[in-house]
C-alpha positions in Angstrom: 7.6 -10.2 5.5 10.4 -7.1 6.1 9.3 -3.8 7.1 11.4 -0.9 5.7 11.0 2.8 6.3 12.0 4.9 3.5 10.7 8.6 4.4 9.1 9.5 7.6 5.4 8.6 6.0 7.0 6.4 3.7 7.2 2.2 3.9 8.0 -0.7 1.7 7.0 -3.8 2.9 8.4 -7.1 1.3 6.6 -10.1 1.7 7.9 -13.0 -0.8 5.2 -15.3 -2.9 5.0 -16.4 -5.7 2.2 -15.1 -6.7 -0.6 -12.0 -6.3 -2.8 -14.6 -4.7 -0.1 -14.8 -1.7 -0.8 -11.4 -1.0 -4.4 -10.6 -0.9 -5.1 -12.6 2.9 -2.3 -8.9 4.0 -3.7 -6.6 1.8 -7.5 -7.6 3.2 -6.1 -7.3 6.9 -5.3 -3.8 6.5 -8.5 -2.9 4.8 -10.1 -4.7 7.8 -8.0 -2.8 10.0 -8.6 0.7 8.1 -12.4 0.3 8.5 -12.2 -1.2 11.5 -9.6 2.0 13.4 -12.2 4.9 11.4 -14.9 3.5 12.6 -14.2 4.1 15.7 -15.6 7.8 15.9 -11.9 9.9 15.5 -12.3 13.0 14.1 -9.9 12.9 10.8 -10.4 9.0 9.2 -6.9 7.3 8.3 -6.3 6.5 5.1 -3.0 4.3 3.2 -2.0 4.4 -0.4 0.0 1.4 -1.3 1.6 -0.1 -4.4 2.3 -3.7 -5.5 5.1 -4.9 -7.5 7.1 -7.8 -7.9 10.9 -8.4 -8.1 11.3 -11.5 -10.8 15.0 -10.7 -11.3 14.8 -7.3 -13.2 16.0 -3.7 -12.3 15.6 -2.7 -8.5 14.4 1.0 -10.2 11.9 -0.5 -12.5 10.5 -2.5 -9.2 10.9 0.5 -6.7 9.2 3.0 -9.5 6.2 0.6 -10.4 5.4 0.4 -6.8 5.7 4.2 -6.3 3.8 4.9 -9.4 0.9 2.4 -8.6 1.3 4.2 -5.0 0.9 7.6 -6.7 -2.2 6.3 -8.5 -4.0 5.0 -5.2 -3.1 8.2 -3.8 -5.3 10.1 -6.9 -7.6 8.3 -6.5 -8.3 8.8 -2.7 -8.0 12.7 -3.5 -10.8 11.9 -6.1 -12.9 10.6 -3.5 -12.4 12.6 -1.2 -13.3 16.0 -3.4 -16.7 14.7 -4.3 
């Protein structure tokens, strides 16, 4: 696994895996960590948005675009949840 910073608030984590099932333990660990952090009584909850994409010998641009689109879809869902 490797971590790459793409801007002041964006990161790309690359993980080699054969299937989406191989990512589940990592995503679950992140979600548990966020939930634990947010139970700490801090004034503002922490949330993250992420997009998962698989690179299979295609275009790197398409790989990154798919990841970005999925991340923004998750982010929009967060904003809808907080607007309620």
